[in-house]
N, CA and C atoms as a LAMMPS dump frame, in Angstrom:
ITEM: TIMESTEP
0
ITEM: NUMBER OF ATOMS
219
ITEM: BOX BOUNDS ff ff ff
-5.0000000000000000e+02 5.0000000000000000e+02
-5.0000000000000000e+02 5.0000000000000000e+02
-5.0000000000000000e+02 5.0000000000000000e+02
ITEM: ATOMS id mol type element x y z
1 1 1 N -373.112 184.12 -44.825
2 1 2 C -373.972 185.787 -44.225
3 1 3 C -374.937 185.783 -43.377
4 2 1 N -374.776 185.66 -42.217
5 2 2 C -375.556 185.556 -41.013
6 2 3 C -376.878 186.599 -41.304
7 3 1 N -377.92 186.621 -40.496
8 3 2 C -379.468 187.377 -40.68
9 3 3 C -379.003 188.812 -40.797
10 4 1 N -378.297 189.12 -39.813
11 4 2 C -377.761 190.144 -38.644
12 4 3 C -376.88 191.248 -40.024
13 5 1 N -376.085 189.999 -40.718
14 5 2 C -375.24 190.76 -41.855
15 5 3 C -376.456 191.299 -42.692
16 6 1 N -376.953 190.321 -43.196
17 6 2 C -377.554 191.024 -44.656
18 6 3 C -378.79 191.634 -44.029
19 7 1 N -379.655 192.127 -42.538
20 7 2 C -380.38 193.022 -42.227
21 7 3 C -379.469 194.492 -42.348
22 8 1 N -378.444 194.288 -42.037
23 8 2 C -377.028 195.59 -41.809
24 8 3 C -377.004 196.041 -43.735
25 9 1 N -377.09 195.012 -44.409
26 9 2 C -376.49 194.981 -46.056
27 9 3 C -378.058 195.759 -46.415
28 10 1 N -379.01 195.186 -46.018
29 10 2 C -380.869 195.896 -46.225
30 10 3 C -380.42 196.868 -45.862
31 11 1 N -380.605 197.11 -45.068
32 11 2 C -380.758 198.359 -44.379
33 11 3 C -379.91 199.648 -45.311
34 12 1 N -378.848 199.306 -45.454
35 12 2 C -377.93 200.174 -46.455
36 12 3 C -378.781 200.447 -47.534
37 13 1 N -379.384 199.078 -48.05
38 13 2 C -379.682 199.531 -49.378
39 13 3 C -380.944 200.365 -49.31
40 14 1 N -381.196 200.327 -48.528
41 14 2 C -382.912 201.005 -47.924
42 14 3 C -382.506 202.267 -47.671
43 15 1 N -381.185 202.62 -47.594
44 15 2 C -381.118 204.073 -47.206
45 15 3 C -381.62 204.408 -45.844
46 16 1 N -381.652 203.539 -44.525
47 16 2 C -382.327 203.743 -43.703
48 16 3 C -381.621 203.286 -42.556
49 17 1 N -381.918 204.515 -41.665
50 17 2 C -381.153 204.676 -40.454
51 17 3 C -381.392 204.089 -39.384
52 18 1 N -382.964 203.739 -38.999
53 18 2 C -383.042 202.656 -37.819
54 18 3 C -383.253 201.831 -38.394
55 19 1 N -382.832 200.725 -37.435
56 19 2 C -382.621 199.266 -37.646
57 19 3 C -383.874 198.808 -38.347
58 20 1 N -383.941 197.453 -38.695
59 20 2 C -384.747 196.792 -39.54
60 20 3 C -385.081 195.38 -38.426
61 21 1 N -386.137 195.42 -38.227
62 21 2 C -387.078 193.896 -38.019
63 21 3 C -387.516 192.867 -38.428
64 22 1 N -387.312 191.761 -38.265
65 22 2 C -388.025 190.917 -39.271
66 22 3 C -389.017 190.78 -39.57
67 23 1 N -390.101 191.253 -38.474
68 23 2 C -391.555 191.445 -38.429
69 23 3 C -392.293 192.857 -38.872
70 24 1 N -391.15 193.35 -39.708
71 24 2 C -391.488 195.16 -39.988
72 24 3 C -392.228 194.503 -41.424
73 25 1 N -393.557 195.136 -41.753
74 25 2 C -394.265 195.486 -43.273
75 25 3 C -392.954 196.395 -44.033
76 26 1 N -392.758 195.871 -44.927
77 26 2 C -392.254 196.534 -46.313
78 26 3 C -392.538 197.847 -46.402
79 27 1 N -393.985 197.706 -46.788
80 27 2 C -394.921 198.777 -47.248
81 27 3 C -395.129 199.596 -46.886
82 28 1 N -394.832 199.436 -44.944
83 28 2 C -395.137 200.356 -44.153
84 28 3 C -393.846 201.454 -43.61
85 29 1 N -392.912 200.941 -44.419
86 29 2 C -391.36 201.372 -44.92
87 29 3 C -391.582 202.761 -45.234
88 30 1 N -391.204 203.891 -44.959
89 30 2 C -390.906 205.173 -45.835
90 30 3 C -390.293 205.094 -46.982
91 31 1 N -389.127 204.01 -46.764
92 31 2 C -387.947 204.318 -47.507
93 31 3 C -388.235 202.853 -49.129
94 32 1 N -389.202 202.465 -48.923
95 32 2 C -389.754 201.33 -49.475
96 32 3 C -390.056 202.171 -50.855
97 33 1 N -389.478 201.563 -51.999
98 33 2 C -389.551 202.037 -53.176
99 33 3 C -389.127 201.704 -54.659
100 34 1 N -389.907 201.924 -55.628
101 34 2 C -388.652 201.494 -56.831
102 34 3 C -387.558 201.492 -57.097
103 35 1 N -386.829 202.835 -56.365
104 35 2 C -385.333 203.112 -55.997
105 35 3 C -385.022 201.764 -55.323
106 36 1 N -385.638 201.273 -53.969
107 36 2 C -385.387 200.497 -52.653
108 36 3 C -385.244 198.816 -53.494
109 37 1 N -386.626 198.622 -54.224
110 37 2 C -386.428 197.721 -54.833
111 37 3 C -385.093 197.355 -55.891
112 38 1 N -384.843 198.23 -56.649
113 38 2 C -383.685 198.102 -57.405
114 38 3 C -382.333 198.179 -56.69
115 39 1 N -382.356 198.242 -55.426
116 39 2 C -381.206 197.909 -54.701
117 39 3 C -381.049 196.953 -54.067
118 40 1 N -382.524 196.086 -53.914
119 40 2 C -382.397 195.124 -53.346
120 40 3 C -382.11 193.965 -54.565
121 41 1 N -382.802 194.256 -55.521
122 41 2 C -382.229 193.209 -56.756
123 41 3 C -380.562 193.233 -56.827
124 42 1 N -380.23 194.318 -56.384
125 42 2 C -378.734 194.154 -56.72
126 42 3 C -378.132 193.281 -55.494
127 43 1 N -378.485 193.721 -54.264
128 43 2 C -378.081 192.799 -52.697
129 43 3 C -377.978 191.243 -53.503
130 44 1 N -379.226 191.212 -53.864
131 44 2 C -379.357 189.494 -54.066
132 44 3 C -378.664 189.124 -55.413
133 45 1 N -378.422 189.708 -55.949
134 45 2 C -377.326 189.305 -57.608
135 45 3 C -375.772 189.08 -56.875
136 46 1 N -375.445 190.291 -55.956
137 46 2 C -374.179 190.236 -55.521
138 46 3 C -374.029 189.238 -54.188
139 47 1 N -374.905 188.921 -53.764
140 47 2 C -374.286 188.157 -52.404
141 47 3 C -375.126 186.734 -52.532
142 48 1 N -376.343 186.71 -53.535
143 48 2 C -376.737 184.891 -53.248
144 48 3 C -376.868 184.863 -54.614
145 49 1 N -376.366 185.453 -55.955
146 49 2 C -376.327 184.876 -57.284
147 49 3 C -377.969 184.98 -57.38
148 50 1 N -378.732 185.161 -57.207
149 50 2 C -380.094 185.148 -57.24
150 50 3 C -380.644 186.285 -57.919
151 51 1 N -381.541 185.678 -59.413
152 51 2 C -381.94 187.195 -60.049
153 51 3 C -383.197 187.444 -59.742
154 52 1 N -383.914 188.516 -58.9
155 52 2 C -385.064 188.584 -58.942
156 52 3 C -385.633 189.716 -59.931
157 53 1 N -387.024 189.148 -60.169
158 53 2 C -388.125 189.98 -61.199
159 53 3 C -388.53 191.308 -60.598
160 54 1 N -389.133 192.194 -60.396
161 54 2 C -389.969 193.35 -60.128
162 54 3 C -391.623 192.441 -59.449
163 55 1 N -391.284 191.281 -60.532
164 55 2 C -392.633 190.426 -59.884
165 55 3 C -392.675 189.888 -58.648
166 56 1 N -391.318 189.282 -57.949
167 56 2 C -391.093 188.804 -57.042
168 56 3 C -391.475 189.339 -55.933
169 57 1 N -391.577 190.739 -56.127
170 57 2 C -391.629 191.546 -54.827
171 57 3 C -393.265 191.77 -54.843
172 58 1 N -394.222 191.043 -54.929
173 58 2 C -395.518 191.104 -54.722
174 58 3 C -395.289 190.171 -53.72
175 59 1 N -394.575 189.308 -53.466
176 59 2 C -395.343 187.778 -52.262
177 59 3 C -394.252 188.554 -51.107
178 60 1 N -393.092 189.278 -51.321
179 60 2 C -392.602 190.21 -50.128
180 60 3 C -393.15 191.022 -49.16
181 61 1 N -393.681 190.215 -48.021
182 61 2 C -394.263 191.491 -47.071
183 61 3 C -394.03 191.95 -46.255
184 62 1 N -393.244 191.606 -45.685
185 62 2 C -392.131 191.54 -44.43
186 62 3 C -390.813 191.743 -44.402
187 63 1 N -390.145 191.747 -43.866
188 63 2 C -388.477 191.709 -43.502
189 63 3 C -387.882 190.341 -43.815
190 64 1 N -388.913 189.524 -42.866
191 64 2 C -388.685 188.439 -42.909
192 64 3 C -388.662 187.783 -44.06
193 65 1 N -389.673 188.23 -45.159
194 65 2 C -389.813 187.312 -46.683
195 65 3 C -388.286 187.14 -47.114
196 66 1 N -388.003 188.647 -47.226
197 66 2 C -386.476 189.094 -47.508
198 66 3 C -385.281 188.037 -47.285
199 67 1 N -385.382 187.531 -45.868
200 67 2 C -384.598 186.943 -44.935
201 67 3 C -384.653 185.425 -45.829
202 68 1 N -385.895 184.986 -45.681
203 68 2 C -386.181 183.579 -46.029
204 68 3 C -385.914 183.79 -47.617
205 69 1 N -385.866 184.384 -48.793
206 69 2 C -385.929 183.921 -49.676
207 69 3 C -384.226 184.179 -50.486
208 70 1 N -383.654 184.64 -49.244
209 70 2 C -381.994 184.714 -49.272
210 70 3 C -381.346 183.722 -48.534
211 71 1 N -382.698 182.616 -47.798
212 71 2 C -381.897 181.485 -47.732
213 71 3 C -381.436 181.239 -46.208
214 72 1 N -381.585 182.441 -45.428
215 72 2 C -380.83 182.431 -44.349
216 72 3 C -381.626 182.219 -43.364
217 73 1 N -382.826 181.97 -43.235
218 73 2 C -383.841 181.109 -42.108
219 73 3 C -384.59 179.942 -42.791
């Protein structure tokens, strides 16, 4: 998966219409809530075989942090 493909998957998971940029702060996104986090847990499990815990989300500050966790940067 490329970074661009990941961003599209992430955008779908967040049910967001606007494009995501790496430098965007997650907490500033209106779509960033517990449901979005659950969708991201599923995304990482399905595409990367990674089991994320909700405590992992404390480390994620920007979209770039998620891309790095996915191993795409």
